[in-house]
C-alpha positions in Angstrom: -33.4 19.0 -10.7 -29.9 19.7 -9.5 -27.2 17.8 -11.0 -24.3 16.3 -9.1 -21.0 16.2 -10.7 -19.2 12.8 -10.8 -16.2 13.3 -8.4 -13.1 11.5 -9.5 -12.4 10.5 -5.9 -9.5 7.8 -5.2 -7.7 6.7 -2.2 -4.3 7.6 -3.8 -5.5 11.1 -4.8 -6.8 11.9 -1.5 -3.8 10.7 0.2 -1.6 13.0 -1.9 -3.9 15.9 -1.2 -3.9 15.5 2.6 -0.5 14.1 3.3 1.3 17.4 3.7 -1.4 18.7 6.0 -2.8 15.8 8.0 -0.5 16.5 10.9 -1.0 20.2 11.1 -3.8 21.9 12.8 -5.3 25.4 12.2 -3.7 26.7 15.3 -0.3 25.7 14.4 -0.7 26.9 10.8 -2.1 30.2 12.0 1.0 30.8 14.3 3.4 30.1 11.5 2.3 33.2 9.8 4.4 35.5 11.9 7.8 34.0 10.7 8.0 36.3 7.7 5.8 39.6 7.6 6.9 40.6 3.9 6.1 37.3 2.4 2.9 37.0 4.5 1.6 40.2 3.2 2.0 38.9 -0.4 0.4 35.6 0.5 -2.4 37.2 2.4 -3.4 39.2 -0.7 -3.2 36.1 -3.1 -5.2 34.0 -0.6 -8.0 36.6 -0.5 -8.2 36.6 -4.2 -8.4 32.8 -4.3 -10.8 32.8 -1.3 -13.2 35.1 -3.1 -12.9 33.1 -6.4 -13.8 29.9 -4.8 -16.6 31.3 -2.8 -18.2 32.8 -6.0 -17.6 29.3 -7.7 -19.3 27.4 -4.9 -22.2 29.7 -4.7 -23.0 29.2 -8.5 -22.0 25.5 -8.7 -22.2 23.8 -5.3 -21.6 20.4 -7.0 -18.0 21.3 -8.0 -16.0 18.6 -6.0 -12.6 20.1 -6.8 -13.7 23.6 -5.7 -14.7 22.4 -2.4 -11.4 20.6 -1.7 -9.4 23.7 -2.6 -11.7 25.8 -0.5 -11.1 23.6 2.7 -7.3 23.4 2.1 -7.2 27.4 1.9 -9.3 28.0 5.0 -7.4 25.5 6.9 -4.2 27.2 5.9 -5.5 30.4 7.0 -6.7 29.1 10.3 -10.4 30.2 9.9 -12.0 27.7 12.0 -15.8 28.5 11.9 -15.6 28.9 8.0 -13.7 25.6 7.9 -16.1 23.5 9.8 -19.0 25.1 7.6 -17.2 24.3 4.3 -16.6 20.8 5.5 -20.1 20.1 6.5 -21.4 21.7 3.0 -19.2 19.4 1.3 -20.2 16.3 3.2 -24.0 17.3 2.6 -23.0 16.6 -1.1 -20.3 14.0 -1.3 -18.7 11.5 0.8 -15.3 12.6 2.2 -12.2 10.5 1.5 -10.7 8.6 4.8 -7.8 11.1 4.7 -10.0 14.0 4.9 -11.8 12.5 7.8 -8.5 12.1 9.6 -7.6 15.6 8.9 -10.8 16.9 10.2 -10.9 14.8 13.4 -7.5 15.8 14.3 -8.1 19.4 13.7 -11.2 19.2 15.9 -9.1 17.2 18.6 -6.6 19.7 18.8 -9.1 22.5 19.4 -11.0 20.6 22.1 -9.9 19.0 25.5 -10.6 15.5 26.7 -14.2 16.5 28.1 -15.3 17.3 24.5 -14.0 13.9 23.1 -17.6 12.8 22.2 -17.9 15.2 19.4 -14.4 14.1 17.9 -15.6 10.6 18.1 -19.0 11.3 16.3 -16.6 12.5 13.4 -14.8 9.4 13.4 -18.0 7.4 13.3 -19.2 9.3 10.4 -15.9 8.6 8.7 -15.9 4.9 9.1 -19.3 4.7 7.7 -18.4 5.9 4.4 -15.4 3.7 3.4 -13.3 1.0 4.8 -10.0 2.5 5.9 -7.7 0.7 8.3 -5.6 4.1 8.9 -9.0 5.8 10.0 -10.0 2.9 12.3 -6.3 3.0 13.9 -6.7 6.8 14.5 -10.1 6.3 16.1 -9.0 3.5 18.4 -5.9 5.6 19.5 -8.0 8.6 19.9 -10.4 6.7 22.3 -7.6 5.3 24.2 -5.7 8.5 24.6 -8.5 10.9 25.3 -11.5 9.2 26.7 -11.0 9.5 30.5 -12.9 6.2 31.4 -10.7 4.3 28.9 -7.4 6.0 30.1 -8.1 5.2 33.6 -9.1 1.6 32.7 -12.3 1.7 34.6 -14.8 -0.9 33.9 -17.0 1.1 31.6 -14.0 2.4 29.8 -12.6 -1.2 29.3 -16.0 -2.3 28.1 -16.3 0.7 25.7 -12.9 -0.1 24.2 -13.5 -3.7 23.9 -16.6 -3.1 22.2 -14.8 -0.6 19.7 -12.2 -3.0 19.0 -14.5 -6.0 18.1 -16.4 -3.5 15.7 -13.0 -2.9 14.1 -12.3 -6.5 13.8 -15.6 -7.2 12.3 -15.3 -4.4 9.9 -11.4 -4.6 8.9 -9.8 -7.9 10.3 -10.0 -9.7 7.1 -8.1 -7.1 5.3 -5.1 -9.1 4.0 -2.7 -6.3 3.6 -3.5 -4.1 6.8 -5.8 -5.9 8.9 -3.0 -7.1 11.2 -2.7 -3.5 12.5 -6.1 -4.0 14.2 -5.2 -7.2 15.7 -1.9 -5.9 16.9 -3.7 -2.9 18.5 -6.1 -5.2 20.2 -3.5 -7.4 21.9 -1.6 -4.4 23.0 -4.7 -2.9 24.7 -5.5 -6.1 26.6 -1.8 -6.7 27.5 -1.8 -3.2 28.9 -4.9 -4.2 31.0 -3.1 -7.3 32.2 -0.4 -5.0 33.6 -2.8 -3.1 35.7 -4.3 -6.2 37.2 -3.1 -6.9 41.0 -0.6 -10.0 40.9 -2.6 -11.4 44.1 -5.7 -11.6 42.0 -4.8 -14.8 40.4 -8.3 -15.6 39.0 -8.8 -12.3 37.3 -5.3 -12.4 35.9 -5.6 -15.9 34.5 -9.1 -14.8 32.9 -7.3 -11.8 31.4 -4.5 -14.0 30.2 -7.0 -16.4 28.4 -8.4 -13.5 26.9 -5.2 -12.4 25.2 -4.4 -16.0 24.2 -8.0 -16.2 22.5 -7.3 -13.0 20.5 -3.9 -14.5 19.5 -5.6 -17.7 18.4 -8.2 -15.7 16.3 -5.5 -13.8 14.6 -3.5 -16.6 13.6 -6.4 -18.3 11.9 -6.7 -15.4 9.4 -4.5 -15.0 6.4 -2.3 -11.9 6.6 0.8 -10.6 4.7 2.7 -10.5 8.0 1.3 -13.8 9.4 4.6 -15.0 10.4 5.4 -11.9 12.5 2.2 -12.5 14.6 3.2 -16.2 15.2 6.5 -15.0 16.6 4.8 -12.4 18.7 2.6 -14.8 20.2 5.3 -17.4 21.2 7.2 -14.5 22.7 4.1 -13.7 24.8 3.6 -17.4 25.7 7.2 -17.6 26.9 6.5 -14.5 29.1 3.8 -16.5 30.6 6.1 -19.2 31.4 5.4 -21.9 28.7 8.4 -23.5 27.2 8.4 -22.5 23.3 10.9 -21.4 21.0 10.3 -17.7 20.6 12.8 -17.3 17.6 11.7 -20.0 15.5 8.7 -19.4 13.0 7.3 -23.0 13.0 4.4 -24.1 14.9 6.2 -26.6 17.2 5.0 -26.4 20.7 1.7 -24.7 20.2 -1.7 -26.3 20.4 -2.6 -28.7 17.6 -5.8 -26.7 16.7 -3.9 -23.6 16.7 -1.2 -24.9 14.6 -3.7 -26.5 12.0 -5.6 -23.2 11.8 -2.2 -21.2 11.2 -1.0 -23.5 8.4 -4.6 -23.2 6.8 -4.4 -19.4 6.8 -0.8 -19.5 5.5 -1.8 -21.7 2.8 -4.8 -19.2 2.0 -2.5 -16.4 1.9 -0.1 -18.0 -0.4 -2.9 -18.7 -2.9 -3.7 -14.9 -2.8 -0.3 -13.4 -2.5 0.1 -12.7 -6.2 -3.4 -11.1 -6.3 -2.7 -9.0 -3.5 0.6 -7.8 -5.2 -1.5 -7.0 -8.5 -3.9 -4.6 -6.7 -1.3 -2.8 -4.6 1.3 -2.2 -7.4 2.0 1.5 -8.2 3.5 1.0 -11.5 0.0 0.1 -13.2 -2.6 2.3 -14.5 -6.1 2.7 -12.8 -7.9 0.5 -15.3 -5.6 -2.2 -14.9 -5.8 -2.0 -11.1 -9.7 -2.0 -11.6 -9.5 -5.3 -13.6 -7.2 -6.9 -11.2 -9.8 -6.1 -8.4 -12.4 -7.8 -10.6 -10.3 -10.8 -11.1 -9.5 -11.1 -7.4 -13.3 -10.9 -6.6 -13.9 -13.7 -8.9 -11.3 -15.9 -7.1 -12.9 -15.0 -3.8 -16.3 -15.7 -4.9 -15.2 -19.2 -6.2 -14.6 -20.1 -2.4 -18.1 -19.1 -1.3 -17.2 -17.0 1.8 -19.2 -13.9 1.8 -17.5 -12.0 4.4 -14.1 -12.3 2.6 -15.9 -11.2 -0.7 -17.7 -8.2 1.2 -14.2 -7.1 2.5 -12.7 -7.1 -0.9 -15.4 -5.1 -2.5 -15.0 -2.6 0.4 -11.3 -2.3 -0.4 -12.1 -1.8 -4.2 -14.9 1.0 -3.6 -12.3 2.7 -1.4 -10.0 2.8 -4.3 -12.8 3.4 -6.9 -15.6 5.2 -5.1 -17.3 6.5 -8.1 -17.3 3.4 -10.4 -20.9 2.8 -10.9 -20.3 -0.7 -12.4 -18.4 -1.6 -9.2 -21.3 -0.4 -7.0 -23.9 -2.3 -9.0 -21.8 -5.4 -8.9 -21.3 -5.1 -5.1 -25.3 -4.6 -4.6 -26.2 -7.4 -6.8 -23.9 -9.7 -4.8 -25.3 -8.7 -1.4 -28.9 -9.0 -2.9 -28.0 -12.6 -3.9 -26.3 -13.6 -0.7 -27.5 -11.6 2.2 -31.0 -10.6 0.6 -32.0 -8.1 3.0 -30.8 -6.3 6.2 -29.1 -3.2 7.6 -25.8 -4.2 6.1 -27.4 -4.1 2.5 -29.4 -1.0 3.4 -26.1 0.7 4.5 -24.4 -0.3 1.3 -27.2 0.9 -1.0 -27.2 4.2 0.8 -23.5 4.7 0.2 -23.7 3.8 -3.4 -26.5 6.3 -4.1 -24.2 9.0 -2.2 -21.3 8.0 -4.4 -23.1 7.7 -7.8 -26.3 9.7 -7.6 -26.5 9.8 -11.3 -27.2 6.0 -11.6 -31.0 5.5 -11.7 -30.8 1.8 -11.3 -29.0 2.1 -7.9 -32.2 4.2 -6.6 -34.4 1.8 -8.0 -32.9 -1.2 -6.2 -32.5 1.0 -2.9 -36.2 1.3 -3.1 -36.7 -2.3 -3.4 -34.2 -3.1 -0.6 -35.9 -0.8 1.8 -39.3 -2.5 0.8 -37.9 -5.9 1.3 -36.6 -4.7 4.9 -40.0 -3.4 5.7 -38.9 0.2 6.0 -41.3 2.7 7.0 -43.2 4.7 4.4 -41.5 7.8 5.7 -38.1 6.5 5.3 -39.0 5.1 1.7 -40.7 8.4 0.6 -37.5 10.4 1.9 -35.2 8.3 -0.2 -37.7 8.6 -3.2 -37.7 12.5 -3.0 -34.0 12.5 -2.7 -33.6 10.5 -5.9 -35.7 13.0 -7.8 -33.1 15.5 -7.0 -30.6 13.8 -9.0 -29.9 14.0 -12.6 -30.1 10.8 -14.6 -28.8 10.5 -18.2 -32.0 9.0 -19.7 -35.7 9.6 -19.3 -36.2 5.8 -19.0 -34.4 6.0 -15.8 -37.1 8.5 -14.3 -39.8 6.2 -15.7 -38.4 3.2 -14.1 -38.1 5.0 -10.8 -41.6 6.4 -10.8 -42.9 2.8 -11.7 -40.9 1.3 -8.8 -42.4 3.7 -6.4 -45.9 2.9 -7.6 -45.4 -0.7 -7.4 -44.2 -0.5 -3.8 -47.4 1.6 -3.0 -49.6 -0.8 -4.7 -48.1 -3.9 -2.8 -48.3 -2.2 0.5 -51.6 -1.2 0.0 -52.9 -4.4 -1.0 -51.1 -6.3 1.9 -51.6 -3.8 4.7 -54.1 -4.5 7.4 -55.7 -2.3 10.1 -54.1 1.0 10.6 -51.3 0.3 8.5 -53.4 0.5 5.2 -52.0 3.3 2.8 -54.2 5.9 1.3 -54.6 5.5 -2.5 -54.1 9.2 -2.7 -50.5 8.6 -2.3 -50.4 6.4 -5.8 -52.4 9.1 -7.3 -49.9 11.8 -6.3 -47.0 9.8 -7.7 -48.9 9.1 -11.0 -49.5 12.7 -11.4 -46.0 13.7 -10.4 -44.7 11.3 -13.0 -46.9 12.5 -15.6 -46.2 16.3 -15.0 -42.3 15.4 -15.4 -42.4 12.8 -18.3 -45.2 13.9 -20.7 -43.5 17.0 -22.1 -40.5 14.8 -22.9 -42.0 11.5 -23.9 -44.7 12.4 -26.2 -45.9 9.4 -28.5 -43.7 7.1 -26.5 -44.6 3.6 -25.6 -43.2 4.2 -21.9 -45.5 7.0 -21.5 -48.5 4.9 -22.8 -47.5 2.1 -20.2 -47.4 4.5 -17.4 -51.0 5.9 -18.2 -52.3 2.6 -18.8 -51.2 1.4 -15.3 -52.6 4.5 -13.8 -56.0 4.0 -15.3 -56.1 0.4 -14.3 -55.2 1.3 -10.6 -57.7 4.1 -10.8 -60.4 1.5 -11.5 -59.1 -1.5 -9.5 -57.8 0.2 -6.3 -59.6 3.7 -6.5 -62.9 2.3 -7.9 -63.3 5.4 -9.9 -64.4 5.2 -13.5 -64.6 8.8 -14.0 -61.0 9.0 -12.9 -60.0 6.2 -15.0 -61.6 7.8 -18.0 -59.9 11.2 -17.1 -56.5 9.6 -17.3 -57.1 8.2 -20.7 -58.5 11.5 -21.9 -55.5 13.3 -20.4 -53.1 11.0 -22.4 -54.9 11.5 -25.8 -54.3 15.3 -25.4 -50.6 14.5 -25.3 -50.4 11.4 -27.5 -53.5 11.7 -29.6 -51.7 10.9 -32.6 -50.7 7.2 -31.2 -53.2 4.5 -32.5 -52.0 2.5 -29.5 -53.3 5.2 -27.0 -56.9 5.0 -28.6 -56.7 1.2 -28.6 -55.8 1.0 -24.8 -58.8 3.4 -24.0 -61.1 1.3 -26.0 -59.9 -1.9 -24.6 -60.8 -0.8 -21.2 -64.2 0.1 -22.3 -64.9 -3.0 -24.0 -63.8 -4.9 -20.9 -66.5 -3.0 -18.7 -69.1 -3.7 -21.4 -69.6 0.0 -22.4 -70.5 -0.5 -26.2 -71.8 2.9 -26.8 -68.8 4.6 -25.2 -66.6 2.4 -27.5 -68.4 3.5 -30.6 -68.1 7.2 -29.5 -64.3 6.7 -29.0 -64.0 4.8 -32.6 -65.8 7.8 -34.5 -63.4 10.3 -32.6 -60.5 8.0 -33.6 -61.5 7.7 -37.2 -61.2 11.6 -37.5 -57.5 11.3 -36.7 -57.0 9.2 -40.1 -54.4 6.8 -38.7 -52.5 4.6 -40.9 -52.5 1.0 -40.4 -55.3 -1.1 -39.1 -57.3 1.5 -37.2 -60.4 1.5 -39.7 -60.5 -2.4 -39.8 -60.6 -2.4 -36.1 -63.8 -0.3 -36.2 -65.5 -2.8 -38.7 -64.3 -5.7 -36.6 -65.9 -4.1 -33.5 -69.4 -3.5 -35.2 -69.5 -7.0 -36.6 -68.9 -8.5 -32.9 -71.0 -6.0 -31.0 -73.0 -3.7 -33.2 -76.3 -3.8 -35.2 -76.5 -4.0 -39.0 -77.2 -0.2 -39.0 -74.0 0.2 -37.1 -72.1 -1.9 -39.3 -73.2 -0.1 -42.6 -72.6 3.2 -41.1 -69.0 2.3 -40.2 -68.5 0.7 -43.6 -69.6 4.0 -45.2 -67.1 5.9 -43.0 -64.2 3.8 -43.5 -64.4 2.6 -47.1 -62.8 5.7 -48.6 -59.9 5.4 -46.2 -59.4 1.8 -46.9 -59.3 2.4 -50.6 -56.5 5.1 -50.1 -54.6 2.6 -48.1 -55.0 0.0 -50.9 -53.8 2.5 -53.4 -51.0 3.5 -51.5 -50.0 -0.2 -51.0 -50.3 -0.9 -54.7 -47.9 2.2 -55.5 -45.4 0.7 -53.0 -45.6 -2.7 -54.6 -45.2 -1.2 -58.2 -42.3 0.8 -56.9 -40.7 -2.2 -55.4 -41.4 -4.3 -58.5 -39.8 -1.6 -60.9 -36.8 -1.2 -58.8 -36.3 -5.0 -58.9 -36.8 -5.2 -62.6 -34.5 -2.2 -63.1 -31.7 -3.9 -61.1 -32.2 -7.1 -62.9 -31.9 -5.5 -66.5 -28.9 -3.7 -65.1 -27.2 -6.9 -64.1 -28.0 -8.6 -67.6 -26.8 -5.5 -69.3 -23.6 -5.7 -67.2 -23.0 -9.3 -68.0 -23.6 -8.7 -71.8 -21.0 -5.8 -71.7 -18.5 -7.9 -69.9 -19.0 -10.9 -72.5 -18.6 -8.6 -75.4 -15.7 -7.0 -74.0 -14.0 -10.3 -73.6 -15.0 -11.5 -77.2 -13.5 -8.3 -78.7 -10.1 -8.8 -76.9 -10.1 -12.5 -77.9 -10.9 -11.7 -81.5 -8.1 -9.1 -81.5 -5.6 -11.5 -80.2 -6.3 -14.3 -82.5 -4.3 -15.0 -85.5 -5.9 -15.3 -89.1 -5.2 -19.1 -89.0 -7.0 -19.6 -85.6 -9.9 -17.3 -86.8 -10.4 -19.5 -89.9 -10.3 -22.6 -87.5 -13.0 -21.1 -85.2 -15.3 -20.7 -88.6 -16.5 -24.3 -88.1 -17.9 -23.3 -84.5 -20.0 -20.3 -85.8 -23.2 -22.4 -86.2 -23.0 -23.5 -82.7 -22.4 -20.0 -81.4 -25.1 -18.7 -83.5 -27.5 -21.4 -82.0 -26.6 -20.3 -78.5 -27.2 -16.6 -79.2 -30.6 -17.4 -80.7 -31.4 -19.2 -77.3 -30.4 -16.3 -75.3 -32.4 -14.0 -77.3 -35.6 -16.2 -77.0 -34.8 -16.4 -73.2 -34.7 -12.6 -73.0 -37.8 -12.2 -75.0 -39.5 -14.6 -72.8 -38.5 -12.7 -69.9 -39.7 -9.5 -71.3 -43.0 -10.9 -71.9 -43.5 -12.1 -68.4 -42.5 -8.6 -67.2 -45.0 -7.0 -69.4 -47.7 -9.2 -68.3 -47.0 -8.5 -64.8 -46.9 -4.7 -65.3 -50.1 -4.8 -67.2 -51.7 -6.7 -64.3 -50.6 -4.0 -61.8 -51.4 -1.1 -64.2 -54.9 -2.6 -64.5 -55.5 -2.9 -60.8 -54.3 0.8 -60.3 -56.7 1.9 -63.2 -59.7 0.2 -61.8 -59.1 1.6 -58.4 -58.5 5.1 -60.0 -61.7 4.8 -62.2 -64.0 3.5 -59.3 -66.7 5.9 -58.7 -67.5 5.2 -55.1 -67.2 8.5 -53.9 -66.6 11.1 -56.7 -66.3 14.1 -54.3 -63.4 12.5 -52.6 -61.4 11.1 -55.6 -61.0 13.4 -58.6 -59.2 12.7 -61.9 -57.4 15.5 -63.8 -56.5 15.4 -67.4 -54.4 18.5 -67.6 -56.9 19.6 -70.3 -57.6 23.0 -68.6 -54.8 23.2 -66.2 -52.2 26.1 -65.7 -48.9 25.1 -64.5 -47.3 27.7 -62.1 -43.6 28.0 -61.4 -41.2 30.4 -59.5 -44.2 30.5 -56.8 -43.3 31.9 -53.4 -42.6 29.5 -50.6 -45.1 31.3 -48.4 -48.0 31.2 -50.9 -51.1 29.3 -49.8 -54.4 28.4 -51.8 -56.1 31.6 -50.7 -53.3 33.7 -52.1 -53.8 31.9 -55.6 -57.7 32.5 -55.2 -57.1 36.1 -54.8 -54.6 36.2 -57.7 -57.1 34.6 -60.1 -60.2 36.3 -58.7 -60.3 38.7 -61.7 -60.1 35.6 -64.1 -62.5 33.4 -62.4 -63.2 29.8 -63.3 -60.8 28.3 -60.8 -62.1 24.7 -59.8 -59.0 23.4 -57.6 -55.6 24.5 -56.6 -52.7 21.8 -55.8 -49.5 23.4 -54.6 -46.7 20.6 -54.6 -44.9 20.1 -51.4 -41.7 18.3 -50.5 -42.5 15.0 -49.1 -39.7 14.9 -46.8 -39.7 18.3 -45.2 -43.2 19.4 -46.0 -42.1 22.7 -47.4 -43.4 24.2 -50.7 -41.4 23.5 -53.9 -42.4 26.7 -55.6 -44.6 24.8 -58.0 -48.5 24.4 -58.3 -51.3 23.4 -60.6 -54.5 25.3 -61.1 -57.6 23.9 -62.8 -60.2 26.0 -64.7 -63.6 25.2 -65.9 -62.7 25.8 -69.7 -60.3 27.0 -72.1 -61.5 30.6 -71.9 -60.6 30.9 -68.2 -57.4 29.1 -68.7 -56.4 31.4 -71.6 -57.1 34.4 -69.4 -54.9 33.0 -66.7 -52.0 32.3 -68.8 -52.2 35.9 -70.0 -51.2 37.0 -66.5 -47.8 35.5 -66.9 -44.9 37.2 -65.3 -47.2 39.3 -63.0 -46.0 39.7 -59.2 -47.3 37.5 -56.5 -45.9 37.9 -53.0 -42.9 39.6 -54.2 -41.9 37.1 -57.1 -42.7 37.0 -60.8 -45.0 34.0 -61.3 -44.6 32.1 -64.5 -47.7 30.7 -65.9 -48.1 28.2 -68.7 -50.5 25.8 -70.0 -50.0 22.3 -68.6 -49.1 19.9 -71.4 -47.8 16.8 -70.0 -48.2 15.0 -73.3 -45.0 16.4 -74.7 -43.0 14.3 -72.4 -45.2 11.2 -71.9 -48.6 9.9 -73.0 -51.7 8.9 -71.1 -50.4 10.5 -67.7 -53.0 11.2 -65.2 -52.8 13.0 -61.8 -54.7 12.0 -58.6 -55.6 14.4 -55.8 -55.9 12.8 -52.5 -59.0 13.5 -50.3 -57.1 15.7 -48.0 -56.3 18.1 -51.0 -52.7 17.1 -51.3 -51.2 15.9 -54.6 -50.2 12.4 -54.6 -46.8 13.4 -55.8 -46.3 13.8 -52.0 -47.3 10.0 -51.6 -45.5 8.6 -54.6 -47.9 9.9 -57.0 -49.9 8.3 -59.5 -48.4 10.5 -62.3 -45.0 8.9 -61.6 -46.5 5.5 -61.5 -48.1 5.8 -64.8 -44.9 7.3 -66.6 -42.9 4.7 -65.0 -45.4 1.9 -66.4 -45.2 3.5 -70.0 -41.5 3.8 -69.8 -41.2 0.0 -68.9 -43.4 -0.8 -71.9 -41.2 1.4 -74.2 -38.1 -0.4 -72.9 -39.7 -3.9 -73.6 -40.6 -2.7 -77.2 -37.0 -1.5 -77.6 -35.7 -4.8 -76.4 -37.8 -6.9 -78.7 -36.8 -4.7 -81.7 -33.1 -5.4 -80.7 -33.5 -9.2 -80.7 -35.8 -9.7 -83.7 -33.7 -11.8 -86.1 -36.1 -11.1 -89.1 -35.4 -7.6 -89.3 -32.2 -8.0 -91.0 -32.4 -4.8 -93.2 -33.2 -2.5 -90.3 -30.3 0.3 -90.2 -30.8 1.9 -87.0 -32.6 1.6 -83.5 -35.3 4.1 -82.8 -35.3 5.5 -79.3 -38.6 6.7 -77.6 -38.7 10.1 -76.1 -39.4 9.0 -72.7 -36.0 7.0 -72.6 -33.9 9.6 -74.8 -30.9 9.0 -72.5 -31.0 5.2 -72.6 -27.7 3.7 -73.8 -28.0 1.7 -76.9 -26.1 -1.7 -76.3 -26.7 -3.2 -79.8 -23.6 -1.8 -81.5 -20.3 -4.0 -81.9 -16.9 -2.9 -83.0 -14.7 -5.9 -84.4 -11.4 -6.3 -86.2 -8.2 -4.2 -85.9 -9.5 -1.4 -88.4 -13.2 -2.1 -88.8 -16.4 -0.5 -89.8 -18.8 0.3 -87.1 -21.6 -1.9 -88.0 -25.0 -2.1 -86.3 -25.7 -5.9 -85.3 -28.7 -6.1 -87.6 -27.0 -4.5 -90.9 -25.2 -6.8 -93.1 -22.0 -5.3 -94.0 -20.3 -5.6 -97.4 -18.8 -9.2 -97.8 -21.6 -10.8 -95.3 -22.2 -14.3 -96.7 -25.9 -15.1 -97.8 -28.0 -18.1 -97.1 -26.2 -20.1 -99.7 -24.0 -22.7 -98.3 -20.7 -21.6 -97.0 -17.5 -22.7 -98.2 -14.0 -22.7 -96.8 -12.9 -20.4 -99.6 -15.5 -17.9 -98.5 -13.9 -17.8 -95.1 -15.3 -16.5 -91.8 -18.7 -14.8 -91.8 -17.3 -11.8 -89.8 -17.0 -8.2 -91.0 -14.0 -7.8 -93.3 -11.1 -5.5 -92.2 -9.8 -3.0 -94.6 -6.7 -5.2 -95.7 -9.1 -8.0 -96.5 -11.3 -5.8 -98.7 -8.2 -4.7 -100.7 -7.2 -8.3 -101.2 -10.8 -9.1 -102.4 -10.8 -6.1 -104.8 -7.4 -7.1 -106.1 -8.3 -10.6 -107.0 -11.3 -9.5 -109.0 
């Protein structure tokens, strides 16, 4: 699909682009080249080079907005009329042209044609005013018709009628423009006054009728708030004086004019005063574009609060003229029209312009289609808009998805409601679904959006197309793309159950079971057979799904055990951190205490000892609880592992006749290892370890043999080459690092290391048991003579927290070892002092006393 660039058009940029050229035409430009032949030759060469460059760029990238603008300017400067027309048409086919570009184009064509060809120029003006609201463009159009249309210029009846109709259109479109709308009214009154001068003075009735027409236009103008409302009032009073009415033409008050006109004028003046500051904010030149945009939005909220749709719509038109590629502004504008005007040609026209200015916004196209449907547009018109939308490039696939569904929704509604010859053929819906599937399926595999599309398609094939085979074909097509989605199978099954096709449902379940889905797929088959099948069908389903359910149960237990272990580890770490902080604070307190204060604190030591015992008992109780919970989980895992429901699918390996292979080539497969050990024989199974995140080989493997004789022969092949790498082979002996470890192989042949393996679970359980044993040995008060803490191999790096350092120059004394000078169980006396370890100075004093 062709991508259309977002052109950064703004009224100000376009004016700057065209101001220097707007009053020139190709003829005058071409004639000016004869002034300086020397400079012209250089300019000609440079322009030719630029022309070739721009033509090349537009041929490869026709959506380059800036290239179109520069190409048109260059052709206009060179006076190449035919190429210039073609360039403008090509650009307008892709983009709306700015008002200044339309004025420039129309003036160029007017200079090249005579009055008899004025209709072609008028068509250009009509195309221009249909894209943006521009007072200058309307003024140029009105002036051109008055000057070049023979009938209007001669003031014939048809010419006057044509001009009046054009002025009324201009008033409807732009008269409410507060800043510039008075230009249209002034031109209108001047035109009617010119007609008044052509009327014969003797024809009093016709003349009076024309005077009333002019007075009516003035009255309408004075009831509308304008920036120069007072100037209009003075012009009206001067005109009334010319008609013989006694008014003060130099005063800007309302004295002497009709009461209803004076009241309308005062109301309009009040309305303008309320909006004057807002008008100033959107017309200031010293602010940024973002600030101007926010000022427009504030102004719009102000106008909406008064509930006048005409004024709000005019302000929206002014805003999009300044910000034509703001998708937020177009969306806000169309929402407002949908809410106020509902439907009609005006709303349809706005949607058409919105889609041309922001073709990359899928929501605008969707709502455009809904607008056409609400306005009862023909199928030909709706189809043309839909096809045009598919040529645009949207930012997300969901926008295409929504666009296709909107098109199908509209076809379904019109097909259901149409009668007689207006009934649509269902093939249109099928073609739209097929088009959507062809485009979206490669990009939305295993996506819920694609599932909804196909489910909708299958339902309409069944309900509107009355074709069960086609509906099944839709589901089968989806399964080819999204066969790994359990929901796709469930949708297919739900349709067949709704139709009562039990055997077809059972066949789908059997196909679905072979996909080995995670989750509730197996339980759904059992539930179906309980509700619809016979006892034999239920038993068959149980036989098929039981191994899978056991695998899922084991996996859940492993996840629960992992979560429990992590929580336990975190709790222990927090406890250790708290103990370390308490010990640290205690050491600093002891260091800072004077001997007198330490002696004073001796009387509190029984209380502190009691609190320490309570803490130790609490820790021991928590350790016992954790041990019981771990034992319970371990028991469940062992029962599941040892359950002999299907020995061919679940095998236990004890590593008694297993070889461990390392430095294995990442490309090695089971077949390569079978061929490598073919001369040894006795291979019972091979397990290559894979990374659980990337699925790539880890370069490690286990090979099981029938007996030790075959295993010894395999180990003898150590350091032999396999696939270009020296293979390391050793007897697997996990008892060196941990006891009681077992390894479980999944039914699909993959090691459970890839699924949070059972080896890891067993090691984790035994490690926690060893940690609990270590904690009990650290808090046992009766082991007073114990001199060291023995650390198990499984937790060799575990930090020992049972050592305290006390005093200024103290001995490193384990908590459970009585240092020299430690008091016995005999009653303590004040003379014996504190039952803390003695410092070096204290020991010297003790020995000197003896």
